[in-house]
C-alpha positions in Angstrom: -9.2 66.1 55.1 -11.8 63.4 54.7 -12.6 63.5 58.4 -12.8 67.3 58.4 -15.2 67.1 55.4 -17.3 64.4 57.1 -17.6 66.3 60.3 -18.0 69.7 58.7 -19.1 72.2 61.5 -18.4 69.7 64.2 -14.6 69.4 63.4 -13.7 72.0 66.0 -15.7 70.0 68.7 -14.0 66.8 67.6 -10.5 68.4 67.9 -11.4 69.9 71.3 -12.5 66.5 72.7 -9.5 64.8 71.2 -7.3 67.5 72.9 -8.8 66.5 76.2 -8.1 62.8 75.6 -4.5 63.4 74.4 -4.0 65.6 77.5 -5.1 62.8 79.8 -2.8 60.4 78.0 0.2 62.6 78.3 -0.6 64.4 81.6 -0.5 67.8 79.9 -3.1 70.5 79.6 -1.1 72.2 76.8 0.1 69.9 74.1 2.3 72.3 72.1 4.6 75.1 73.0 2.4 77.7 71.4 -0.5 79.2 73.4 -3.6 78.3 71.3 -7.2 77.2 71.5 -7.7 73.5 71.9 -8.4 72.6 68.3 -5.3 74.5 67.0 -3.2 73.0 69.9 -4.3 69.5 68.9 -3.3 70.1 65.3 0.1 71.5 66.3 0.7 68.5 68.5 -0.3 66.0 65.7 1.8 67.8 63.1 4.9 67.9 65.4 4.7 64.8 67.6 6.9 61.7 67.5 5.8 58.8 65.5 4.9 56.7 68.6 2.7 59.6 69.9 0.9 59.9 66.5 0.0 56.2 66.6 -1.3 56.7 70.2 -3.5 59.5 68.9 -4.8 57.4 66.0 -5.6 54.6 68.5 -7.3 57.1 70.8 -9.5 58.3 67.9 -10.8 54.8 67.3 -11.2 53.8 70.9 -12.9 57.0 72.0 -16.5 58.0 71.6 -15.6 61.2 69.7 -18.2 62.9 67.5 -18.3 61.5 64.0 -16.3 58.4 64.9 -18.3 55.1 65.0 -16.7 51.7 65.0 -17.0 49.3 63.2 -19.6 51.0 60.9 -17.6 54.1 60.1 -18.4 55.4 56.7 -14.8 56.8 56.4 -13.3 53.3 56.5 -13.6 51.2 53.4 -12.9 47.5 53.9 -12.0 45.8 50.6 
């Protein structure tokens, strides 16, 4: 939710680009069994994937140049 709030209107763009990257990783154009637009397909995949696949997605988010994600100066990450 924090990421969605941070990206606001660009959240759909973020999910679409993440969909493409996950698709390359898994060799699939469609990530879930339902026929949906890329942002919804990405969310379905993340909500229903195996734990290992979820960790791959999290790693992809931080390694990719996706909108709203900057590393190491990401305002969403608080280092104590």
